[in-house]
C-alpha positions as CSV (number, residue, x, y, z in Angstrom):
1,M,-6.7,22.0,13.3
2,E,-5.5,25.9,13.2
3,I,-8.2,27.6,10.0
4,E,-6.4,30.6,8.1
5,T,-7.4,33.3,5.5
6,T,-5.2,34.4,3.4
7,R,-5.5,37.9,1.4
8,L,-8.0,35.5,-1.0
9,S,-11.0,35.7,-0.3
10,G,-12.1,31.6,0.2
11,V,-8.7,30.5,0.1
12,L,-6.7,28.8,3.4
13,V,-4.5,27.4,4.7
14,L,-5.3,24.5,7.4
15,T,-2.8,23.8,9.8
16,P,-3.3,20.1,11.5
17,R,-1.6,19.7,14.9
18,V,1.1,17.5,14.5
19,F,2.8,15.3,17.8
20,R,5.9,14.4,17.4
21,D,7.8,12.0,19.6
22,G,11.3,8.9,18.8
23,R,9.3,7.3,16.1
24,G,8.3,10.5,13.9
25,H,5.0,12.2,14.3
26,F,0.7,11.9,13.9
27,C,-0.8,14.4,12.8
28,E,-5.3,15.4,11.8
29,T,-5.1,15.9,7.6
30,W,-8.8,15.9,7.5
31,R,-11.9,15.5,10.3
32,R,-15.0,16.9,8.8
33,D,-16.7,17.1,12.0
34,R,-14.3,19.6,13.8
35,L,-14.1,21.2,10.3
36,A,-18.1,20.8,9.5
37,A,-17.8,23.7,12.4
38,A,-16.2,26.1,11.2
39,G,-18.4,25.7,7.8
40,I,-15.8,23.7,5.8
41,D,-18.2,21.3,4.8
42,L,-16.6,19.5,1.6
43,D,-17.8,15.8,0.7
44,F,-13.8,15.2,-1.2
45,V,-14.5,12.4,-3.2
46,Q,-11.1,11.9,-4.9
47,D,-7.5,11.8,-3.9
48,N,-4.4,12.1,-5.9
49,E,-0.9,12.5,-5.8
50,S,1.8,13.4,-7.6
51,L,5.5,12.4,-7.8
52,S,8.2,15.8,-8.8
53,R,11.4,14.9,-9.7
54,A,12.9,17.8,-9.8
55,P,12.6,21.6,-8.1
56,G,11.8,24.4,-11.0
57,T,8.9,21.7,-11.4
58,V,5.4,23.4,-12.4
59,R,2.4,21.7,-13.0
60,G,-0.3,24.6,-13.2
61,L,-2.4,26.5,-13.7
62,H,-5.1,23.7,-13.4
63,Y,-9.0,24.1,-13.3
64,Q,-11.7,21.6,-13.8
65,A,-14.9,23.5,-15.4
66,P,-18.6,23.4,-14.4
67,P,-20.1,20.4,-14.0
68,H,-17.2,19.0,-12.6
69,A,-15.4,22.2,-11.6
70,Q,-13.2,21.0,-7.9
71,T,-12.4,21.9,-4.3
72,K,-9.3,20.9,-3.5
73,L,-7.1,20.6,-0.4
74,V,-3.6,20.4,-1.0
75,R,-1.0,19.0,1.4
76,V,3.0,17.6,0.5
77,V,3.6,14.5,1.5
78,A,8.2,14.8,1.0
79,G,9.8,17.8,-0.3
80,A,8.4,21.9,-0.8
81,I,6.3,23.8,-3.1
82,L,5.1,27.0,-3.5
83,D,1.1,26.4,-4.3
84,V,-0.4,28.7,-6.2
85,A,-4.2,29.8,-6.6
86,V,-5.4,32.6,-8.9
87,D,-9.1,33.6,-9.1
88,V,-10.4,34.0,-11.2
89,R,-14.6,33.5,-10.2
90,L,-16.4,36.4,-13.3
91,G,-17.2,39.6,-11.4
92,S,-15.0,38.8,-8.4
93,P,-13.8,42.1,-6.9
94,Q,-10.7,39.9,-6.9
95,Y,-11.0,38.2,-10.6
96,G,-7.1,37.7,-11.7
97,Q,-5.5,38.3,-8.1
98,W,-3.3,35.6,-7.2
99,V,-1.6,33.8,-3.6
100,G,0.8,32.0,-3.3
101,V,1.5,29.5,0.1
102,E,5.1,27.4,1.1
103,L,3.6,23.7,1.7
104,S,5.9,21.6,2.7
105,A,6.1,17.9,4.9
106,A,7.7,19.7,6.7
107,N,5.5,22.7,7.7
108,A,2.7,20.1,7.4
109,R,0.3,23.6,5.9
110,Q,-2.6,22.3,3.6
111,L,-4.0,24.5,1.3
112,L,-7.9,24.6,0.7
113,V,-8.4,25.6,-2.8
114,P,-12.3,26.9,-3.8
115,A,-13.5,25.4,-7.5
116,G,-13.0,28.9,-9.2
117,F,-10.0,29.5,-9.1
118,L,-6.8,28.0,-11.0
119,H,-3.9,26.3,-9.4
120,G,-0.4,25.0,-9.1
121,F,2.5,24.7,-8.0
122,V,5.8,25.0,-8.4
123,T,8.6,21.8,-6.6
124,R,10.7,23.5,-4.0
125,A,13.4,19.9,-3.5
126,P,14.2,17.0,-5.0
127,D,11.5,13.9,-5.7
128,T,8.6,16.2,-3.8
129,V,5.0,14.5,-3.6
130,V,2.1,16.9,-3.3
131,A,-1.5,14.9,-1.9
132,Y,-5.0,16.1,-3.0
133,R,-8.3,15.7,-1.7
134,C,-11.3,17.0,-5.0
135,T,-15.3,17.1,-4.5
136,D,-15.4,16.0,-7.5
137,V,-13.9,13.6,-9.6
138,Y,-11.2,14.5,-13.0
139,A,-13.5,14.8,-15.6
140,P,-11.6,15.1,-19.0
141,D,-13.5,17.1,-21.2
142,C,-13.8,19.7,-17.7
143,D,-9.6,19.9,-17.9
144,G,-9.1,22.7,-18.3
145,A,-5.4,24.9,-18.2
146,V,-4.2,28.4,-17.9
147,A,-0.2,29.8,-18.4
148,F,2.1,29.8,-15.5
149,D,4.4,32.8,-17.0
150,D,0.4,34.7,-18.0
151,P,3.1,38.7,-17.6
152,D,-1.0,39.8,-16.9
153,L,-1.0,37.6,-13.7
154,A,3.2,38.5,-12.9
155,I,2.9,35.8,-10.3
156,D,6.6,35.0,-8.2
157,W,7.5,31.4,-8.8
158,G,10.5,32.3,-7.4
159,I,12.0,30.4,-10.7
160,D,13.3,31.3,-13.9
161,P,10.2,31.0,-15.6
162,D,12.6,29.9,-19.5
163,H,13.8,27.0,-17.5
164,A,10.3,25.6,-15.2
165,I,9.7,21.8,-16.2
166,L,6.3,21.9,-17.6
167,S,4.1,19.4,-19.5
168,D,3.2,19.9,-23.0
169,K,-0.1,20.9,-22.3
170,D,1.1,23.3,-19.2
171,A,4.0,24.4,-22.2
172,R,0.4,25.1,-25.0
173,A,-2.1,27.1,-21.9
174,P,-3.6,29.8,-23.1
175,R,-2.6,33.3,-21.2
176,L,-5.6,35.0,-19.3
177,A,-6.9,37.6,-21.9
178,D,-7.4,35.0,-24.7
179,W,-9.4,32.4,-21.9
180,Q,-13.2,32.8,-21.1
181,S,-14.0,31.5,-17.3
182,P,-16.6,29.4,-16.8
183,F,-16.8,30.4,-13.2
184,A,-18.9,33.7,-11.7
185,H,-18.7,34.6,-8.7
186,D,-22.2,34.0,-6.7
187,G,-21.6,35.2,-3.3
188,P,-19.1,33.8,-0.1
189,L,-18.6,30.7,-0.3
190,P,-19.9,29.4,3.5
191,W,-16.7,29.2,5.0
192,E,-16.2,33.5,4.2
193,A,-17.7,35.9,6.3
194,P,-20.5,37.7,4.2
195,A,-18.9,41.2,2.8
């Protein structure tokens, strides 16, 4: 597994080694012992999958507040997305900054999004299937969202925001300035080098 840092401290790109032959391919998308040796020792308790029929479908920016905050490991099973993480940990020197990574079935990359970050994606291909593992179960009372097209965040989704396909919940999400983050920056994550 190749592990790459991003410009947001704590957000990582994990790329498994893919073995290809005439039948197709095989790869390990998660191996706890090897990643634990790199400081990424997570206990995933729920796996989720979404299908988005049309390109330009935006899911996010979502979060789950404490005590059920989630770290997510996101990958694409079919199609392609721009996957986005936004640091919303109060006191973080990177508060409000975002990073976007292209994930696709073809490139096999995965994005590790720590708790304390908003998460969302936009589909780049029809019939895109996204799978993600979470370190806590879904808790409706802790579920929330921030507007994907907030001008203060200025995320380049690569689409016209007026043509984004959204859920009702995401269309009503507040702007960052009108929202109070439930997350605090408590120092480096176990897989980060101390500042």
